[in-house]
C-alpha positions as CSV (number, residue, x, y, z in Angstrom):
1,M,88.2,114.6,48.5
2,P,89.8,113.1,46.2
3,S,90.0,116.0,44.0
4,M,87.9,116.5,41.1
5,Q,88.9,115.1,37.9
6,M,88.1,117.2,34.6
7,F,89.2,118.2,31.5
8,G,92.0,115.5,31.8
9,R,93.7,116.8,35.1
10,R,93.0,116.9,39.0
11,W,91.6,120.2,40.5
12,L,92.2,121.5,43.9
13,A,88.6,120.7,44.4
14,G,86.7,118.0,45.3
15,T,83.3,117.0,43.9
16,D,82.1,117.6,47.7
17,D,82.9,121.3,47.6
18,L,79.9,123.0,45.7
19,V,77.2,122.5,48.5
20,F,78.0,126.1,50.1
21,P,79.5,128.2,46.6
22,G,76.1,127.1,44.9
23,L,74.0,128.3,47.7
24,L,75.5,131.2,47.7
25,E,75.1,131.5,43.9
26,L,71.9,130.6,44.1
27,L,71.0,133.4,46.2
28,M,72.4,135.6,44.6
29,R,70.6,134.3,41.2
30,G,67.6,134.0,42.2
31,I,67.6,137.9,43.7
32,W,68.8,138.9,40.1
33,L,66.1,136.7,38.5
34,T,63.4,138.6,40.2
35,L,64.8,141.6,39.1
36,M,65.0,140.9,35.4
37,S,61.7,139.5,35.7
38,C,60.2,142.5,37.0
39,V,62.4,144.6,34.3
40,L,61.1,142.1,31.3
41,C,57.7,142.9,33.0
42,R,57.9,146.7,33.1
43,Y,59.9,147.3,30.3
44,Y,58.9,144.6,27.1
45,Q,56.1,146.6,25.5
46,W,58.5,149.4,25.5
47,T,61.5,148.0,23.3
48,F,58.5,148.2,20.5
49,N,59.2,152.0,20.8
50,C,63.3,152.0,20.4
51,S,64.6,154.4,17.8
52,T,67.3,151.8,17.1
53,G,68.5,148.2,18.7
54,G,65.2,147.2,20.1
55,L,65.2,144.0,18.8
56,L,68.5,143.6,20.8
57,V,67.2,144.9,24.1
58,R,64.3,142.1,23.9
59,V,66.5,139.3,23.0
60,Y,68.9,140.3,26.5
61,L,66.0,140.4,28.5
62,I,64.4,137.2,27.8
63,G,67.6,135.7,26.8
64,I,69.0,137.1,30.4
65,V,65.8,135.7,32.5
66,A,66.1,132.8,30.4
67,M,69.8,132.1,30.6
68,H,69.7,132.7,34.8
69,S,67.0,130.4,35.2
70,I,68.7,127.4,33.0
71,I,71.7,128.2,35.4
72,I,69.7,127.9,38.6
73,L,68.1,125.0,37.7
74,L,71.5,123.7,36.9
75,V,73.0,125.0,40.1
76,M,70.0,123.3,41.7
77,V,71.0,119.9,40.5
78,L,74.8,120.8,40.7
79,V,74.2,121.4,44.4
80,N,72.2,118.0,45.4
81,R,74.4,115.8,43.3
82,S,78.0,117.4,45.8
83,A,75.5,117.1,49.0
84,Q,75.7,113.0,48.4
85,G,77.6,110.5,50.0
86,A,80.4,110.2,52.5
87,I,83.5,112.3,52.1
88,Y,85.1,108.9,50.1
89,D,81.9,108.2,48.3
90,T,83.0,109.7,45.2
91,K,80.7,107.5,43.0
92,A,77.3,109.0,44.4
93,R,79.0,112.1,43.0
94,R,80.3,110.9,39.8
95,V,77.9,113.2,37.8
96,V,79.4,116.7,39.6
97,P,82.2,117.1,37.3
98,H,79.7,116.8,34.2
99,L,77.0,119.0,35.7
100,L,80.4,121.6,36.1
101,V,81.3,121.3,32.2
102,A,77.7,122.5,31.4
103,K,78.2,125.2,33.6
104,I,81.5,126.3,32.9
105,I,80.2,125.7,29.0
106,L,76.9,128.2,29.8
107,L,79.3,131.1,30.6
108,L,79.9,131.7,26.6
109,P,76.3,133.0,26.7
110,E,76.5,134.3,29.5
111,I,78.6,136.6,29.0
112,A,77.6,137.1,25.2
113,L,74.5,138.9,26.9
114,N,76.4,140.6,29.5
115,V,78.5,141.9,26.4
116,L,74.7,143.2,24.9
117,G,73.8,144.4,28.1
118,T,76.5,146.7,28.4
119,I,76.5,147.9,24.6
120,W,72.8,148.8,26.0
121,T,73.1,150.3,29.0
122,Y,76.7,152.2,28.9
123,T,77.1,152.7,25.3
124,N,74.9,155.1,23.0
125,C,74.2,152.4,20.2
126,I,70.8,151.6,21.2
127,Q,68.1,154.2,21.5
128,C,65.6,153.5,24.1
129,D,63.2,155.8,26.1
130,N,64.9,155.9,29.8
131,E,62.8,154.4,32.4
132,H,64.4,154.7,35.8
133,F,63.8,151.3,37.7
134,T,64.8,149.2,34.4
135,S,68.0,151.1,33.8
136,T,69.3,151.1,37.4
137,V,68.5,147.9,37.6
138,V,70.2,146.8,34.4
139,E,73.4,149.0,34.8
140,I,73.8,147.1,38.6
141,G,73.0,143.9,36.8
142,V,75.8,144.3,34.1
143,L,78.3,145.1,36.5
144,F,77.5,142.9,39.2
145,N,77.6,139.9,36.6
146,W,81.2,141.2,35.3
147,V,82.0,141.2,39.0
148,M,80.9,137.5,39.1
149,L,82.3,136.1,35.8
150,G,85.7,137.7,37.0
151,G,85.5,136.0,40.0
152,L,84.4,133.0,38.6
153,I,87.7,132.6,36.4
154,F,89.5,133.6,39.5
155,V,88.5,130.7,41.9
156,L,89.0,128.8,38.4
157,A,92.9,129.4,38.4
158,M,92.9,129.2,41.7
159,V,91.8,125.6,42.2
160,L,94.1,124.5,39.2
161,D,96.2,122.1,39.9
162,P,100.3,122.5,38.5
163,V,100.9,119.2,39.0
164,G,97.4,117.7,38.5
165,S,98.1,115.8,34.8
166,L,96.4,112.2,35.1
167,K,99.1,111.1,33.1
168,L,101.8,112.5,35.5
169,Q,100.1,111.0,38.6
170,E,99.5,107.9,36.6
171,G,103.3,107.7,35.5
172,S,104.6,108.2,38.8
173,N,102.9,105.3,40.6
174,G,105.5,102.9,42.0
175,N,108.3,104.5,39.0
176,V,110.9,105.7,41.5
177,D,112.1,108.6,38.8
178,T,109.0,109.9,38.1
179,E,108.3,109.9,42.0
180,M,111.3,112.2,42.4
181,V,110.4,114.7,38.8
182,L,107.4,115.2,40.5
183,H,109.0,115.5,43.9
184,R,111.2,118.7,42.5
185,K,108.3,119.9,40.0
186,V,106.4,120.2,43.2
187,T,109.4,121.8,45.0
188,R,109.7,123.9,42.5
189,I,105.6,125.8,42.6
190,W,105.8,126.0,46.0
191,V,109.4,128.2,45.7
192,R,107.2,130.0,43.6
193,R,104.5,130.3,45.3
194,F,106.6,131.9,48.6
195,R,108.7,134.6,46.8
196,W,104.9,135.7,45.1
197,F,103.2,135.4,48.4
198,F,106.1,137.2,50.3
199,C,107.5,139.3,47.3
200,W,107.8,142.1,50.0
201,L,110.0,140.5,52.4
202,I,113.8,142.0,52.0
203,R,115.9,138.9,50.2
204,D,119.1,138.2,52.4
205,E,121.5,135.2,51.9
206,H,119.3,133.0,53.8
207,S,115.6,133.5,52.1
208,H,116.4,130.8,49.2
209,E,117.2,128.5,51.4
210,A,114.5,128.7,53.6
211,F,112.1,128.8,50.9
212,S,113.5,125.6,49.5
213,Q,113.9,123.5,52.9
214,V,110.4,124.9,53.2
215,A,109.4,123.7,49.8
216,G,110.9,120.7,50.2
217,L,108.7,120.0,53.7
218,M,105.3,120.9,51.7
219,S,105.6,119.2,48.8
220,S,106.8,115.6,51.0
221,M,104.0,116.5,53.2
222,F,101.3,116.6,50.5
223,R,102.4,114.9,47.6
224,N,100.4,112.4,45.9
225,T,98.0,112.7,49.1
226,D,95.1,113.5,46.6
227,I,93.9,116.4,49.5
228,V,91.8,119.2,48.6
229,P,92.0,122.5,50.6
230,S,88.4,122.0,52.2
231,D,89.8,118.3,53.5
232,F,91.5,120.3,56.0
233,I,89.0,121.9,57.5
234,A,86.9,118.5,57.8
235,G,89.6,116.7,58.7
236,F,90.7,118.8,61.7
237,V,86.8,118.3,62.6
238,L,87.0,115.0,62.5
239,L,89.8,114.3,64.0
240,R,88.6,116.9,67.3
241,V,85.6,113.9,67.5
242,K,88.3,111.1,67.2
243,Q,90.3,112.1,69.6
244,K,87.6,113.2,72.1
245,R,86.5,109.7,71.9
246,E,89.6,108.2,72.6
247,S,89.9,110.3,75.3
248,R,86.6,109.2,76.6
249,E,87.4,105.4,76.3
250,Q,90.8,106.3,78.1
251,R,89.2,107.8,81.1
252,R,87.1,104.5,80.7
253,L,89.4,101.7,81.1
254,A,91.5,103.7,83.2
255,L,94.4,104.1,81.2
256,L,95.4,107.8,82.1
257,A,95.8,106.9,85.8
258,E,98.9,106.6,86.2
259,Q,99.5,110.0,84.8
260,R,96.9,111.2,87.3
261,Y,99.0,109.6,90.0
262,N,102.0,111.6,89.0
263,C,100.5,114.7,89.1
264,T,100.3,117.2,92.2
265,S,98.8,120.6,92.9
266,I,101.5,121.8,95.4
267,V,104.5,123.5,93.7
268,N,107.0,122.5,96.8
269,E,105.5,118.7,96.3
270,C,106.5,118.9,92.5
271,F,110.1,120.6,93.2
272,T,110.9,118.1,95.7
273,G,114.5,116.7,95.3
274,K,115.2,119.2,92.1
275,P,117.7,121.3,92.1
276,N,117.2,124.9,93.9
277,W,117.5,126.9,90.2
278,M,114.8,125.0,89.0
279,C,111.9,127.6,91.1
280,L,108.9,128.5,89.6
281,K,108.9,131.7,91.1
282,K,112.5,132.0,89.3
283,A,110.7,130.7,86.1
284,R,107.7,133.1,86.3
285,H,110.5,136.0,86.8
286,Y,112.7,135.2,83.4
287,L,108.9,134.5,81.6
288,Q,108.3,138.3,82.1
289,L,112.1,139.1,80.8
290,S,111.0,136.8,77.9
291,V,107.8,138.5,77.0
292,A,109.5,141.9,77.1
293,I,111.6,141.3,73.9
294,Y,108.4,141.0,72.1
295,G,108.6,144.9,72.1
296,W,106.0,147.4,71.0
297,P,103.8,145.2,69.0
298,F,103.0,142.9,71.5
299,L,102.1,145.7,74.1
300,I,99.8,147.8,71.8
301,Y,98.3,144.0,71.2
302,R,97.7,143.6,75.1
303,Y,96.7,147.0,76.1
304,C,95.3,148.5,72.2
305,I,94.1,151.8,73.8
306,T,96.9,152.4,76.7
307,G,99.7,150.5,75.2
308,L,101.2,153.7,73.7
309,F,100.8,155.7,76.7
310,K,101.9,153.2,78.7
311,M,105.3,153.6,76.3
312,M,105.3,157.3,76.0
313,P,107.4,158.0,79.0
314,K,110.0,155.3,78.3
315,F,110.6,156.9,74.4
316,F,114.2,158.0,73.8
317,C,112.7,160.7,71.2
318,C,115.3,161.8,68.2
319,A,117.8,158.8,69.4
320,C,118.9,159.1,65.5
321,F,120.8,161.6,66.3
322,R,121.8,161.6,70.1
323,T,123.8,159.1,71.4
324,K,122.0,156.1,73.6
325,P,123.2,154.7,76.8
326,T,122.5,151.2,75.3
327,V,123.7,149.6,72.0
328,V,120.7,149.3,70.2
329,K,120.4,148.0,67.0
330,E,117.5,148.3,64.1
331,D,114.9,150.3,66.2
332,N,113.1,153.0,65.4
333,C,114.1,156.7,66.0
334,C,112.0,156.8,69.2
335,L,113.1,153.4,70.6
336,C,109.7,152.0,70.8
337,N,110.7,148.1,71.0
338,F,113.6,149.6,73.8
339,A,110.6,151.2,75.4
340,A,108.5,148.5,75.5
341,I,111.6,146.4,77.2
342,R,112.0,149.2,79.8
343,Y,108.0,148.9,80.6
344,L,107.1,145.2,80.4
345,S,110.4,144.4,82.5
346,K,110.6,147.4,84.3
347,L,114.2,148.0,84.2
348,H,116.1,150.8,83.9
349,S,117.9,151.7,81.1
350,K,121.6,151.3,82.5
351,D,120.5,147.7,83.3
352,I,120.3,146.9,79.8
353,L,123.6,146.2,78.0
354,F,122.6,145.6,74.3
355,A,119.6,145.2,72.3
356,S,119.2,143.5,68.7
357,F,116.3,143.9,67.4
358,V,117.5,142.8,63.5
359,N,114.7,140.4,62.0
360,H,115.8,138.4,59.1
361,I,115.3,134.7,58.4
362,F,117.8,133.3,61.3
363,E,118.5,136.0,62.9
364,L,116.1,136.9,66.3
365,P,115.5,139.8,68.1
366,F,117.4,139.6,71.3
367,F,118.7,141.2,74.7
368,V,121.2,141.0,77.3
369,T,120.3,142.7,80.9
370,V,122.2,142.6,84.4
371,D,119.3,141.4,86.9
372,H,120.1,142.4,90.1
373,E,117.4,141.0,91.6
374,T,118.3,137.2,91.2
375,S,122.2,138.2,90.9
376,S,122.4,137.2,87.0
377,I,122.9,138.1,83.5
378,V,120.2,137.4,80.9
379,I,119.7,136.9,77.2
380,A,116.4,137.1,76.3
381,I,115.3,135.9,73.2
382,R,112.5,136.4,71.1
383,G,109.8,134.1,69.6
384,S,108.1,133.8,66.5
385,L,106.3,137.1,65.4
386,S,107.0,138.0,61.7
387,V,106.9,135.8,58.8
388,R,110.8,135.5,58.7
389,D,110.2,133.7,62.3
390,I,107.7,131.5,60.6
391,F,110.1,130.3,57.7
392,T,113.0,129.9,60.5
393,D,110.6,127.8,62.4
394,L,110.1,125.7,58.9
395,T,113.0,124.8,58.1
396,A,112.7,121.8,60.5
397,I,115.7,119.3,58.9
398,V,117.9,117.7,61.1
399,E,121.3,119.4,61.1
400,K,124.2,118.0,63.0
401,L,125.1,119.6,66.5
402,D,128.2,120.9,66.4
403,A,128.9,121.4,70.1
404,Y,131.5,120.6,72.5
405,G,130.4,118.0,74.9
406,V,127.8,116.4,73.2
407,P,127.6,113.2,71.3
408,P,128.8,113.3,67.8
409,D,125.9,111.9,66.2
410,S,123.9,114.6,68.0
411,Y,121.5,116.6,65.7
412,A,118.9,119.6,66.3
413,H,116.5,121.4,64.2
414,K,118.2,123.5,61.2
415,G,116.7,126.8,61.8
416,M,116.7,127.1,65.5
417,L,120.3,126.1,65.6
418,C,121.5,128.7,62.6
419,S,119.4,131.3,64.8
420,A,121.8,130.7,68.1
421,K,125.1,130.4,66.2
422,Y,123.8,134.0,64.8
423,I,123.2,135.3,68.6
424,K,126.5,133.6,69.7
425,K,128.4,135.7,66.9
426,E,126.8,139.1,67.6
427,L,127.7,138.7,71.4
428,E,131.4,138.1,70.4
429,D,131.4,140.9,68.2
430,H,130.3,143.4,70.5
431,N,132.1,141.5,73.6
432,V,128.9,142.0,75.2
433,I,129.0,139.0,78.0
434,E,132.8,139.5,79.3
435,K,132.0,143.3,79.9
436,A,129.2,142.4,82.1
437,Y,131.1,139.9,84.1
438,T,133.9,142.8,84.3
439,N,131.5,144.7,86.2
440,F,129.3,141.6,87.8
441,P,131.7,138.6,88.1
442,E,129.8,137.0,90.8
443,Y,126.7,137.0,88.6
444,N,125.2,133.7,87.0
445,L,124.6,133.9,83.1
446,V,120.7,132.6,82.0
447,I,119.5,132.1,79.0
448,T,115.3,132.6,78.2
449,G,113.0,132.3,75.4
450,H,109.6,131.9,74.5
451,S,108.5,129.4,72.0
452,L,111.4,130.1,69.1
453,G,113.0,131.6,71.7
454,A,113.1,128.8,73.7
455,G,114.7,126.2,71.2
456,T,117.5,129.0,70.4
457,A,117.8,129.8,73.8
458,V,118.4,125.6,74.4
459,L,120.8,125.4,71.5
460,L,122.8,128.9,72.1
461,A,123.7,127.1,75.9
462,F,125.2,124.2,74.3
463,Y,127.7,126.3,72.3
464,M,127.9,129.1,75.6
465,R,128.5,126.0,78.2
466,P,132.5,125.5,77.5
467,L,133.1,129.1,78.3
468,Y,130.2,129.4,80.9
469,P,129.9,125.9,82.4
470,N,127.4,126.9,85.4
471,L,124.7,128.5,82.9
472,K,121.0,127.7,82.8
473,V,118.2,127.9,80.7
474,Y,114.6,128.5,81.2
475,A,112.5,127.9,78.3
476,F,108.7,128.2,78.0
477,A,106.5,126.5,75.1
478,T,109.6,125.1,73.8
479,P,109.5,123.3,70.2
480,A,109.3,119.3,70.4
481,G,111.3,119.1,67.5
482,L,114.7,120.4,68.8
483,L,117.3,118.2,69.5
484,S,117.8,114.2,69.4
485,R,117.4,112.1,72.2
486,E,120.7,111.9,73.7
487,A,121.6,116.0,73.2
488,A,118.0,116.1,74.9
489,R,118.8,114.0,78.0
490,I,121.7,116.0,78.2
491,A,120.0,119.5,78.0
492,E,118.5,118.2,81.4
493,D,121.7,119.0,83.4
494,F,120.6,122.8,82.7
495,T,117.2,123.6,81.1
496,L,114.1,123.6,82.7
497,S,111.0,123.4,80.2
498,V,107.7,125.0,81.3
499,G,104.5,124.1,79.2
500,I,100.9,124.9,79.8
501,G,97.9,123.1,78.9
502,D,96.7,121.9,75.1
503,D,100.2,123.8,73.6
504,M,100.4,122.6,69.8
505,V,103.9,123.9,69.7
506,M,105.4,121.6,72.6
507,H,103.9,118.5,70.5
508,M,105.0,119.9,67.0
509,T,107.5,118.2,65.0
510,I,107.9,117.0,61.8
511,D,106.8,113.1,62.6
512,N,103.8,114.4,64.4
513,A,102.6,116.7,61.4
514,E,103.5,113.7,59.4
515,D,101.2,111.3,61.5
516,L,98.6,113.8,61.8
517,R,98.1,113.9,58.0
518,T,98.0,109.8,58.0
519,N,95.2,109.8,60.9
520,M,93.5,112.9,59.0
521,L,93.5,110.4,56.0
522,Q,91.7,107.8,58.4
523,V,89.4,109.8,59.3
524,L,88.1,110.8,56.2
525,Q,88.1,107.9,54.7
526,S,85.8,106.3,58.0
527,C,83.8,109.5,58.1
528,R,79.9,108.6,57.1
529,L,79.2,112.2,56.9
530,P,79.1,114.7,53.7
531,K,81.2,117.0,54.2
532,Y,78.9,120.0,54.0
533,R,77.5,118.3,57.3
534,V,81.1,118.5,59.2
535,F,81.3,121.4,58.4
536,L,77.4,122.3,59.8
537,N,78.8,120.2,63.0
538,G,82.2,121.9,63.0
539,F,80.6,125.4,63.3
540,G,78.3,123.9,66.2
541,Y,81.1,122.3,68.1
542,A,83.3,125.5,68.2
543,L,80.3,127.2,70.0
544,F,78.8,124.6,72.2
545,G,81.3,121.7,71.9
546,V,81.2,117.8,71.1
547,P,77.6,115.8,71.9
548,S,78.1,112.8,73.0
549,R,76.0,111.3,70.5
550,D,78.4,112.6,67.6
551,L,81.5,110.5,68.5
552,E,79.6,107.5,67.7
553,S,77.5,108.6,64.8
554,T,80.3,109.9,62.8
555,W,81.5,107.0,61.8
556,R,80.3,104.5,58.9
557,H,79.7,101.0,59.9
558,R,81.6,98.2,58.3
559,T,80.2,94.3,58.3
560,T,82.2,91.5,60.1
561,S,83.8,90.4,57.1
562,E,85.2,93.6,55.7
563,M,85.7,94.0,59.7
564,H,88.4,91.0,59.7
565,N,89.7,91.9,56.6
566,S,91.0,95.8,57.6
567,P,94.5,96.2,57.1
568,L,94.5,97.8,60.6
569,L,94.3,94.4,62.0
570,S,96.8,92.5,60.0
571,T,100.1,91.6,61.2
572,H,101.5,92.7,57.7
573,S,100.1,96.0,57.7
574,P,102.5,98.7,57.1
575,V,101.0,101.0,59.4
576,L,101.1,98.4,61.8
577,S,105.3,97.6,61.5
578,M,105.7,101.5,62.0
579,I,105.2,100.9,65.4
580,T,108.1,99.4,66.6
581,Q,110.6,100.8,64.0
582,N,111.4,104.6,65.1
583,D,113.7,105.1,67.9
584,G,112.5,102.0,69.8
585,F,109.2,104.1,71.3
586,P,106.0,103.5,69.5
587,T,104.7,105.6,66.8
588,D,101.1,104.8,66.1
589,T,100.0,106.6,63.3
590,I,96.6,105.4,63.9
591,S,96.1,106.4,67.9
592,N,98.3,106.9,70.7
593,H,97.8,103.5,72.4
594,H,98.3,99.7,71.2
595,L,96.3,98.8,68.0
596,V,93.9,95.9,69.5
597,P,90.1,95.9,69.0
598,T,89.4,96.9,72.7
599,T,91.4,100.1,72.6
600,S,91.2,101.0,69.0
601,S,90.0,104.4,68.2
602,Y,86.7,102.8,66.6
603,P,84.5,100.2,67.6
604,N,85.2,96.3,66.1
605,D,82.2,97.1,63.5
606,Q,83.7,101.0,62.9
607,I,87.3,99.4,61.4
608,I,87.7,100.5,58.2
609,S,89.6,99.3,55.2
610,I,92.8,101.9,54.5
611,S,93.8,102.7,50.8
612,P,97.0,102.2,49.4
613,T,97.7,106.0,49.6
614,Y,96.7,105.7,53.4
615,N,99.6,103.1,53.6
616,E,102.2,104.3,51.6
617,L,102.2,108.2,53.5
618,A,102.5,106.2,56.6
619,V,105.6,105.2,55.5
620,R,106.8,107.8,53.6
621,R,108.9,110.2,56.2
622,Y,110.4,113.8,55.4
623,S,112.8,113.3,57.9
624,K,114.9,109.8,59.2
625,I,115.3,111.3,62.8
626,R,113.3,112.0,65.6
627,L,113.5,115.2,67.9
628,Y,112.5,115.7,70.7
629,T,112.0,118.4,73.9
630,P,115.3,119.1,75.6
631,G,115.7,119.7,79.5
632,H,113.4,119.3,82.4
633,I,110.0,119.3,81.3
634,L,107.4,121.2,83.9
635,H,103.8,120.4,82.1
636,I,100.9,122.9,83.9
637,T,97.3,121.9,83.4
638,K,94.0,123.2,84.3
639,K,92.1,120.6,86.6
640,K,89.4,119.5,85.1
641,K,86.3,118.9,87.3
642,S,83.6,116.2,87.3
643,K,79.9,117.4,86.9
644,E,79.0,116.8,90.5
645,Q,82.1,119.4,91.2
646,K,80.7,121.8,88.8
647,K,77.1,121.5,90.2
648,A,78.8,122.4,94.0
649,D,80.2,124.9,92.6
650,K,77.5,126.5,91.2
651,K,75.3,126.1,93.6
652,S,77.8,127.5,96.5
653,G,79.2,130.0,94.2
654,T,82.4,129.3,95.4
655,N,85.5,126.6,94.0
656,S,85.2,123.8,95.7
657,N,88.6,122.4,94.9
658,E,91.5,123.8,96.4
659,Y,93.5,124.3,93.5
660,N,92.2,125.0,89.5
661,Y,95.9,123.2,88.4
662,E,98.1,120.7,88.5
663,M,101.5,119.7,87.4
664,R,103.8,117.0,86.1
665,W,107.0,116.3,85.3
666,A,106.8,115.1,82.0
667,S,109.5,113.6,79.4
668,P,109.9,114.2,75.8
669,E,107.5,110.9,74.8
670,D,105.2,112.4,76.2
671,F,104.9,115.0,73.4
672,K,104.7,112.6,70.1
673,E,100.8,113.0,69.1
674,L,99.7,116.5,67.7
675,R,96.3,116.6,69.3
676,V,93.5,119.0,67.6
677,M,92.0,120.7,70.9
678,P,90.1,124.0,71.7
679,R,93.0,125.6,73.3
680,M,96.1,124.3,71.4
681,L,96.9,127.9,70.1
682,L,95.8,129.5,72.7
683,D,98.0,128.1,75.4
684,H,101.2,128.4,73.5
685,L,100.4,132.5,73.4
686,P,102.7,134.4,75.7
687,E,100.6,136.1,77.9
688,N,98.6,133.0,78.7
689,V,101.6,131.2,79.8
690,L,102.6,134.4,82.4
691,K,98.9,134.3,83.6
692,T,98.9,130.5,84.0
693,L,102.1,130.4,86.2
694,D,100.8,133.8,88.2
695,N,97.3,131.6,88.9
696,V,99.7,129.1,90.1
697,L,101.7,130.8,92.6
698,E,98.6,132.7,93.5
699,E,97.1,129.6,94.2
700,Q,100.0,128.3,96.7
701,R,100.1,131.9,98.2
702,T,96.1,131.6,99.1
703,E,97.1,128.2,100.4
704,I,99.6,129.3,102.8
705,G,97.8,131.9,104.0
706,F,94.6,130.0,105.0
707,D,96.7,126.8,106.6
708,L,98.3,129.5,108.6
709,A,95.0,130.8,109.6
710,Q,93.6,127.6,110.6
711,L,96.8,126.9,112.8
712,T,96.2,130.2,114.6
713,M,93.1,129.7,115.5
714,I,94.1,126.5,116.8
């Protein structure tokens, strides 16, 4: 980063992206050069005995060895130059584009030599004595060369930026009309990419709208950022280092003392003062139903070897030709999804009133069941499992929430709102809830879901509350960007949201993603290491964690004069002015704390200047309305142990803590920063949420049993 400029346009690769590809090419060409040198020594004298074409063979052998030698020297220089300087220090790598142009020019004689080698080995135009070692090496080498040349052409096509023209880029600077033209062009390119990559998707009435919305989001997020794909990997590694450093500073300054004070490990203490329907045991029960709707793919994923055998007793063979006890839509002939629901939920087939496995954009699978254990009629909605669901997730533009009883200026996530309307229509068309209440009029209505299903469940509840005012929602790993603030506050009357650990989706909003992009630009600019070192460090971090020495040594040091001139400390900085603009809540894109030297992300001697592109992106917003997580939010985290506790546990072989988990009631504002954490994906998976709730409840039972035993002894 910035992107490489060559042939009058920008490319989707940086001048520092050639280290590892160059080393791989050096290895392959070194092996090939060694083999061809052996062929030249062994076979050169034989060429004078050829009937025809001996001169051409000598030209090929000498030319291929010379060509590989020249290219190896060129690639060695290219790798050396590409490894110079920090990520933003393009001046140290200014010769890389010229070296790359020279290498591309050398493709022409290399192709000519490979054509000559093909004529020799695969035709009868050249008549020479056959020597087994030589013929085998040349045949494999010629084929390998064609594959490598084809791969190089493919890579050049992949890193070609369709809007990388330098004239177009320069014309868009400060020109609103040109900027809009560029936005529309980039949006059309993203739409074409989606249609090409997902050509196997069945097109429906919503696919074009979803493609257009997501393309607009991608254009807004990455247009004019000058970020190449490898920068994202380096950026995530650097963000992890930066955020770990921030966490260390927070602990040192006791900035998390208030949060820790509000945490508790005792479930009864946590739920004191809450309504009776808000119960962790009930939440765990409904989570099991939310997991069940994931169907047979989830069951096979959880039980790779035995999953099929677990479902087999629940199969309803030849269901296409038999009368089914339940209305089941879009399942296969053996009702595999229906069988998985029965196995995972332990429900009888007669208790499942309706099941739909239709899965299109804005159309989610769900089922309705009578739950006698809790005396409730439950609607369980599936979360993201397919590419169509991902497009539903990414259709994140705000849409007006037109439900009864909400303020007129309430907004919601469009993709989930459309999904909620679809499920409401399906329930009304099949008269499912009314039939259920005919048989069980005293039962309560409950809606539950995980991830995408959780957000859809909350929005569906807004539409169903006028008819069923006592309905409740149990939402798990609820997406953060769901409702405007006032609507999210109203949802507290009927919604319990449960999240665990560092769940990425509970922090995922457009605003947070834009802040992450802006922070990524900052850490890339402030990093003092070359990109290949960042990649190597990232591999080490994944295996052994981030060492303390890297928290300081990763960032470049600046002089005192540069520090005082930094836009970070300027009261006129566009970044600083953003802090008080968004809904009255701080939206610091630099860190999650006040922008002062003592709590900055970097020490006083490490604050860096920020480019105009950074300031421009910090102000640019895809959405003008921030969306929040709805309902009462129960956040469960694993209790962190000190080094002394870990050593004591290791010596005794037991757990020195009574509890391994702690929980607190969080506010929607607590999820306004998207952090790069090791378990940000794992903590979102439904089986891990279920396992966490099981562990918490088991700890409570164990502790209660221990207390009773102590009382008995007394």
